[in-house]
ZAMARGU-4260 file (C-alpha; in steps of 0.2 Angstrom, whole numbers, plus 5000, padded with zeros to 4 digits):
<rodrens>
0) 5218/4703/5030 | 5199/4704/5033 | 5190/4719/5026 | 5186/4726/5043 | 5205/4727/5047
5) 5206/4742/5035 | 5194/4752/5045 | 5200/4762/5060 | 5184/4772/5065 | 5166/4769/5070
10) 5151/4780/5067 | 5134/4778/5076 | 5119/4786/5067 | 5104/4787/5078 | 5087/4795/5074
15) 5082/4811/5083 | 5066/4810/5093 | 5060/4795/5085 | 5053/4788/5101 | 5042/4804/5103
20) 5036/4802/5085 | 5030/4784/5088 | 5024/4786/5106 | 5013/4801/5101 | 5004/4790/5089
25) 5002/4776/5102 | 4995/4788/5115 | 4983/4795/5102 | 4977/4777/5098 | 4981/4780/5080
30) 4986/4763/5072 | 4987/4770/5055 | 4998/4784/5060 | 5009/4773/5070 | 5011/4761/5055
35) 5014/4776/5043 | 5027/4784/5055 | 5036/4768/5058 | 5037/4765/5039 | 5043/4783/5036
40) 5057/4781/5049 | 5062/4764/5043 | 5063/4770/5025 | 5073/4785/5030 | 5086/4775/5039
45) 5087/4762/5025 | 5091/4777/5013 | 5104/4784/5025 | 5112/4767/5027 | 5112/4764/5008
50) 5119/4781/5004 | 5133/4779/5018 | 5138/4762/5011 | 5141/4770/4994 | 5155/4781/5002
55) 5172/4774/4998 | 5180/4767/5014 | 5163/4765/5023 | 5155/4749/5028 | 5138/4746/5036
60) 5140/4734/5051 | 5122/4734/5058 | 5106/4743/5055 | 5090/4742/5066 | 5076/4753/5070
65) 5082/4771/5070 | 5101/4766/5072 | 5115/4762/5060 | 5133/4757/5065 | 5146/4760/5052
70) 5165/4756/5051 | 5176/4768/5041 | 5193/4773/5037 | 5201/4790/5041 | 5200/4796/5023
75) 5182/4794/5022 | 5176/4804/5036 | 5174/4821/5027 | 5164/4813/5013 | 5153/4803/5025
80) 5150/4819/5035 | 5145/4828/5019 | 5133/4814/5014 | 5125/4813/5031 | 5123/4832/5032
85) 5114/4832/5015 | 5102/4818/5021 | 5096/4828/5036 | 5077/4833/5034 | 5072/4845/5048
90) 5054/4844/5051 | 5053/4826/5044 | 5067/4816/5051 | 5084/4820/5058 | 5098/4810/5066
95) 5113/4813/5076 | 5130/4805/5073 | 5145/4801/5084 | 5162/4796/5076 | 5176/4788/5086
100) 5191/4777/5086 | 5181/4764/5096 | 5163/4759/5098 | 5164/4768/5116 | 5171/4784/5109
105) 5158/4784/5095 | 5144/4782/5108 | 5152/4797/5118 | 5152/4807/5103 | 5134/4803/5099
110) 5129/4808/5116 | 5138/4824/5114 | 5128/4827/5097 | 5112/4823/5105 | 5115/4834/5121
115) 5121/4849/5110 | 5105/4850/5101 | 5103/4835/5090 | 5104/4835/5071 | 5123/4836/5073
120) 5138/4825/5068 | 5152/4825/5082 | 5169/4817/5080 | 5176/4812/5097 | 5190/4824/5102
125) 5203/4810/5103 | 5201/4806/5084
</rodrens>
């Protein structure tokens, strides 16, 4: 049995308003600010992925830009939610999270989190 067969859920972590943060630097023609903002976002997402990976029953599948894809087992949901909530930094960087039994359900839950105010973790109703 491969390791991924033990995992029944997916979680998508996505930075909130990251595009706006970066675009404002571009529109201001602020190269230094652009680089600084990009590095801050990358570092924050790397810390988030690293911390999530330390939760038993959680595996990082992919990271890129301001997004992280996780696979997890049912027993790790509560601890992962606690960890992710503790990593939120309003005024600095926040993220929304969608958890579901499929990648599609995770994305739907993510959209629910984003559309209900961001900086939220939503578990798909069918889970």
